[in-house]
C-alpha positions in Angstrom: -20.1 30.2 -17.6 -23.1 28.0 -17.8 -24.2 25.8 -15.1 -23.0 22.7 -16.9 -19.7 24.3 -17.1 -19.5 25.1 -13.6 -20.3 21.5 -12.6 -17.7 20.2 -15.0 -15.2 22.5 -13.6 -16.0 21.2 -10.1 -15.6 17.5 -11.1 -12.3 18.5 -12.6 -11.1 20.2 -9.1 -12.6 17.1 -7.2 -10.7 14.7 -9.4 -7.4 16.7 -9.2 -7.6 16.8 -5.4 -8.4 13.0 -5.3 -5.3 12.4 -7.4 -3.0 14.7 -5.4 -4.4 12.7 -2.3 -3.5 9.2 -3.9 -0.2 10.4 -4.9 0.6 11.6 -1.4 -0.7 8.2 0.1 1.4 6.3 -2.5 4.5 8.2 -1.7 4.0 7.5 2.0 3.8 3.8 1.3 6.7 3.8 -1.1 8.9 5.6 1.4 8.2 2.9 3.8 8.6 -0.1 1.1 12.1 -0.9 1.5 12.0 -1.1 5.2 9.0 -3.0 5.3 10.6 -5.5 2.9 13.5 -6.0 5.1 11.2 -6.2 8.2 8.6 -8.6 6.7 11.1 -10.9 4.6 11.5 -13.3 7.6 7.9 -13.7 7.9 6.7 -13.8 4.3 9.8 -14.9 2.4 9.0 -18.5 2.5 6.0 -19.2 0.2 5.2 -22.2 2.4 4.7 -19.8 5.3 2.4 -17.6 3.6 -0.9 -18.0 5.4 -3.4 -16.1 7.3 -1.2 -16.1 10.5 1.8 -14.8 8.8 -0.2 -12.0 7.1 -1.7 -11.1 10.3 1.6 -10.8 12.1 3.0 -8.9 9.1 0.3 -6.3 9.4 0.6 -6.3 13.2 4.3 -5.7 12.9 3.9 -2.8 10.5 1.3 -1.2 12.6 3.6 -1.2 15.4 6.4 0.1 13.4 4.4 2.7 11.5 1.4 3.7 13.7 0.8 6.8 11.5 -0.3 4.5 8.7 -3.9 3.5 8.3 -5.2 -0.1 8.0 -5.8 0.2 4.4 -2.1 1.5 3.9 -0.8 -1.3 6.0 -2.7 -3.8 4.0 -1.4 -2.3 0.7 2.2 -2.3 2.0 1.8 -5.9 3.0 0.3 -6.8 -0.3 3.1 -5.0 -2.1 5.8 -6.8 0.0 4.3 -10.2 -0.7 4.2 -9.5 -4.6 7.7 -8.4 -4.6 8.9 -11.5 -2.7 6.9 -13.5 -5.0 8.5 -11.9 -8.1 11.8 -12.3 -6.7 11.4 -16.0 -6.2 10.1 -16.4 -9.6 6.6 -17.2 -8.5 4.8 -13.9 -9.8 1.4 -14.2 -11.0 
């Protein structure tokens, strides 16, 4: 195998492992989504109450509930809940 072939093979392995890690992370987030939606709906359900304070409280509540999730995963989960609530209320973008 040529050096270029070995490099391409290593890139394929790296991309495959990144994809697997992303799928695992997304699976962890998706398993928490329904519970997060139920938990955060009182905080984020009213479009008029959607501000920095309510988003901070939502992230704080999720961090207390799911201490195993990273800050990025918490942010992604809150964003997904906000989008779902906006879509259900007919205000999706």
